[in-house]
C-alpha positions in Angstrom: 27.7 10.8 19.3 24.4 10.8 21.2 21.2 10.8 19.1 17.7 11.4 20.4 16.9 7.8 21.0 19.9 7.4 23.3 18.8 10.5 25.2 15.2 9.5 25.5 16.2 6.0 26.8 18.6 7.5 29.3 16.1 10.1 30.5 13.4 7.5 31.0 15.8 5.2 32.8 16.3 8.0 35.3 12.6 7.9 36.1 11.6 11.2 34.6 8.4 12.1 32.9 9.3 14.0 29.8 7.2 16.6 28.2 7.5 19.2 25.4 6.6 22.3 27.5 9.2 24.4 29.2 9.2 28.0 30.2 11.9 30.0 28.3 10.8 33.4 29.6 14.1 33.7 31.5 15.8 35.0 28.3 14.1 38.4 28.7 15.6 38.7 32.2 19.2 37.8 31.5 20.3 41.4 31.0 19.1 42.3 34.5 21.4 39.7 36.1 24.9 40.8 37.4 27.5 38.2 38.3 31.0 38.6 39.8 33.5 36.1 38.4 36.6 35.9 40.7 39.7 33.8 40.2 42.8 33.3 38.1 42.8 34.6 34.6 45.4 34.5 31.9 46.4 34.6 28.2 46.3 31.4 26.0 48.9 31.9 23.3 48.9 29.5 20.3 51.9 29.1 17.9 50.7 27.3 14.8 53.3 25.8 12.4 54.7 22.9 10.5 57.4 20.3 11.5 59.7 18.9 8.8 62.8 18.0 10.7 64.4 17.1 14.1 66.8 19.6 15.8 70.5 18.8 15.4 70.9 20.2 19.0 68.6 17.6 20.7 66.1 14.9 19.6 63.2 17.3 19.5 61.0 18.5 16.6 61.7 21.9 15.0 58.4 23.8 14.5 58.4 26.5 11.9 55.9 29.0 13.1 53.4 30.1 10.5 50.9 32.0 12.6 50.2 33.2 16.2 46.9 33.7 18.0 45.7 34.7 21.5 42.7 33.8 23.6 41.5 34.7 27.0 41.8 31.8 29.4 40.7 30.5 32.8 38.2 32.8 34.6 38.0 35.1 31.6 36.3 32.3 29.6 33.6 32.1 32.2 33.1 35.8 32.0 33.0 35.7 28.2 30.2 33.0 28.4 28.1 35.4 30.6 28.8 38.4 28.4 27.9 36.4 25.3 24.5 35.6 26.9 23.9 39.2 27.7 24.5 39.2 31.5 26.2 42.0 33.3 29.6 40.7 34.3 32.4 41.9 36.6 35.7 40.1 36.6 38.1 40.2 39.6 41.6 38.7 39.4 45.3 39.1 40.0 47.9 40.0 37.4 51.6 40.8 37.3 53.2 44.2 36.8 54.3 43.4 33.3 53.6 43.8 29.6 51.3 40.7 29.6 49.2 42.4 32.2 48.7 45.3 29.9 47.9 43.0 27.0 45.4 41.1 29.1 43.5 44.2 30.0 43.3 45.1 26.3 42.1 41.6 25.4 39.3 41.8 28.0 38.0 45.0 26.6 38.0 43.6 23.1 36.0 40.6 24.3 33.4 42.9 25.8 34.4 42.4 29.4 34.4 46.1 30.2 34.4 45.7 34.0 37.7 44.0 35.1 39.2 44.7 38.5 42.7 43.6 39.2 45.0 43.3 42.2 48.6 43.7 40.9 51.2 41.3 42.3 54.8 42.2 41.5 56.0 38.8 42.7 54.3 36.8 39.9 54.0 37.1 36.1 50.7 37.6 34.5 49.6 34.0 33.7 50.3 33.0 30.1 50.2 29.5 28.5 52.0 29.1 25.2 50.9 26.1 23.2 53.0 25.0 20.2 51.1 23.1 17.5 52.4 21.4 14.3 49.9 20.0 11.8 47.3 20.7 14.5 49.1 18.3 16.9 50.0 19.7 20.3 53.8 19.5 20.5 54.6 21.3 23.8 53.1 23.8 26.3 55.1 26.5 28.1 53.6 28.1 31.2 54.6 31.5 32.6 53.2 31.3 36.1 53.9 31.2 39.9 51.4 29.6 42.1 52.3 30.8 45.6 49.6 32.3 47.9 49.1 36.1 47.9 50.9 37.9 50.6 48.9 39.4 53.5 48.5 42.9 52.0 47.3 41.6 48.7 45.0 39.1 50.4 43.4 42.0 52.3 43.1 44.0 49.1 41.5 41.1 47.2 39.0 40.4 49.9 38.1 44.1 50.2 37.5 44.3 46.5 35.1 41.4 46.6 33.2 42.8 49.6 33.0 46.2 48.0 31.4 44.6 44.9 28.9 42.4 46.7 26.1 44.9 47.1 25.9 45.5 43.3 26.0 41.8 42.1 23.5 39.0 42.3 26.0 36.3 43.0 29.7 35.3 42.9 31.4 32.6 40.8 34.6 31.4 42.4 37.0 29.8 39.8 39.8 27.9 41.6 42.6 26.7 39.4 45.0 26.0 42.2 47.3 28.9 41.4 47.4 30.4 44.9 44.6 33.0 44.8 42.1 31.0 46.8 43.1 30.3 50.4 41.4 30.2 53.8 42.2 33.9 54.0 40.7 35.0 50.7 37.7 32.7 51.2 36.7 34.7 54.3 34.5 36.8 51.9 32.0 33.9 52.1 30.6 35.2 55.4 30.1 38.7 54.0 28.4 37.2 50.9 26.1 35.2 53.1 25.3 38.3 55.2 24.3 40.0 51.9 22.3 36.9 50.8 24.4 36.5 47.7 24.8 32.9 46.4 28.4 31.6 45.8 29.1 29.2 43.0 32.4 27.3 43.0 34.3 25.5 40.3 36.8 23.8 42.7 40.4 22.8 42.4 41.1 19.1 43.1 44.2 20.4 44.9 42.2 22.2 47.5 40.4 20.6 50.5 36.6 20.7 50.5 36.8 22.6 53.8 38.2 25.6 51.9 34.8 26.1 50.3 32.8 25.8 53.5 29.4 27.6 53.4 29.1 28.2 49.6 25.9 27.6 47.7 27.1 24.9 45.3 30.1 23.3 43.8 30.5 21.9 40.3 33.5 19.6 40.1 33.8 17.3 37.1 33.9 13.6 37.9 37.7 13.4 37.9 38.0 16.3 40.3 35.3 14.8 42.4 37.3 11.6 42.7 40.3 13.5 44.0 38.2 15.7 46.4 36.6 12.5 47.8 39.7 10.4 48.0 38.4 7.9 45.4 41.2 6.0 43.5 41.8 7.8 40.2 40.9 6.1 36.9 37.4 5.0 38.0 35.6 7.9 36.4 34.0 6.0 33.5 32.7 3.3 35.8 31.5 5.8 38.5 29.7 7.9 35.8 27.3 5.0 35.3 26.9 4.2 39.0 24.2 6.2 40.8 25.1 4.8 44.2 28.8 5.7 43.8 27.9 9.1 42.5 25.4 9.7 45.4 28.2 8.8 47.9 30.6 11.2 46.2 28.1 14.1 45.8 27.1 13.6 49.5 30.7 13.7 50.6 31.2 17.0 48.7 28.0 18.4 50.1 29.0 17.6 53.6 32.7 18.5 53.3 31.9 22.0 52.0 28.7 22.4 54.0 27.1 23.6 50.8 23.4 23.8 49.8 23.9 21.8 46.6 26.5 19.5 45.1 26.7 18.9 41.4 29.1 16.5 39.6 29.5 16.8 35.8 30.0 13.4 34.3 30.9 14.0 30.6 28.9 11.6 28.4 26.8 10.6 31.4 25.5 14.1 31.9 25.5 15.6 35.4 24.1 14.7 38.8 23.1 16.7 41.9 22.0 16.4 45.5 20.8 19.1 47.8 21.0 19.6 51.6 17.2 19.5 52.0 16.7 16.5 49.7 19.5 13.8 49.6 18.0 12.2 46.5 20.2 12.0 43.4 19.0 13.9 40.4 20.5 12.9 37.1 20.4 15.1 33.9 21.5 13.3 30.7 24.0 14.9 28.3 22.5 16.7 25.4 25.6 16.7 23.1 24.9 15.4 19.6 28.6 15.1 18.7 31.7 15.8 20.8 34.7 17.3 19.2 36.4 19.1 22.1 35.5 19.4 25.8 37.8 22.4 26.3 35.9 25.1 28.2 32.7 23.0 28.7 33.0 23.3 32.5 33.3 27.1 32.2 30.1 27.1 30.2 28.3 24.9 32.7 29.1 27.0 35.8 28.4 30.3 33.9 24.9 29.1 32.8 24.1 27.3 36.0 24.9 30.4 38.1 23.0 32.7 35.7 19.9 30.6 35.8 20.1 30.3 39.6 20.2 34.0 40.2 17.3 34.3 37.8 15.3 32.2 40.2 15.1 28.9 38.3 14.9 25.5 40.0 18.2 23.6 40.3 16.9 21.0 37.8 16.1 23.6 35.3 19.5 25.3 35.9 21.2 21.9 35.1 19.2 21.2 32.0 19.9 24.7 30.5 23.6 24.4 31.4 23.8 21.0 29.9 22.1 22.2 26.7 24.7 25.0 26.5 27.6 22.7 27.1 26.2 20.3 24.4 26.7 23.2 22.0 30.2 24.1 22.9 31.6 20.6 22.9 30.6 20.3 19.3 33.2 22.9 18.4 37.0 23.0 18.4 38.5 25.0 21.3 36.8 27.0 24.1 33.8 28.9 22.8 30.7 30.7 24.0 27.0 30.4 23.3 24.7 33.2 22.1 21.1 33.6 23.4 19.7 32.7 20.0 21.8 29.4 19.8 20.8 28.4 23.3 17.1 29.2 22.7 17.1 27.2 19.4 18.7 24.2 21.2 16.3 24.3 24.1 13.3 24.4 21.7 14.9 21.4 19.8 15.3 19.4 23.0 11.8 20.4 24.2 10.3 19.2 20.8 12.1 15.9 21.4 10.5 15.6 24.8 13.9 15.8 26.6 13.3 18.6 29.0 11.3 18.6 32.2 9.7 21.5 34.2 
């Protein structure tokens, strides 16, 4: 739990001069922004039940299913965050030629994501994750997926779809979950995007080399992903999150490895940090969460809001502050969720009244 006193102390320790004035006029322009979200998408299925006995067939619990629910997962959650805020959103992904693919399209329409473009791959199933929960405890997860790269014809089709959409969007969000969509071949669209002066925002996979994202606008790994991308021994995240020098070294390595304009590392309870190509000074934004119940989907909210603010012309610092405010709302809920414009506006006014936002 992080109260106002903790936030104020942390913000002042970062050398910032806090004030109560911040321009919130960007809300009226959100509906004019159009972002393309590209990457893996799937169905999150939940089986809720009770467990009263162990199976006689093997030493495993028997879960008696009482209810079943479905949610959109992966890139679709980023798209939902944008739609919830009122931005125009196009989703581009890959799905299988199966019944789950049909179900996925229906779920996207129900969620208000009316513009979804798919490349169909008969060699893989539509991605589906089945989670079995008993007394709200996670018992097991079953994944229906194949993570091999797209073949040459599908790669060509995927890149062509992105390039066709570039003229009508303000920016591209690349969601890389390491499932085979993003390769050196599919990332060739970056040069076309740069030619059209369209910014590219990347939520990277720790399984991909930084060179894969060469030339993008910014990357937003969390601190654990950043450790792996930078070759830092795992398990140091809590120590590194407090260490500006260590974070500066990691953010710099990400910036240079991807030849990006900006590098942002999200650090959980320690907020987020950034450096830029033109200014190698570390900028730290403290976390704004009051209580943390579930961090699921927080990264999706961060990149959605960051990207939206960026294409609306906000400074990187303001982008980070608004994204952190949005993430502070969603981690106070159970499960992945989205933020409405009214909720975000109220939270920003609250933080401004506490003197926790800067221009």
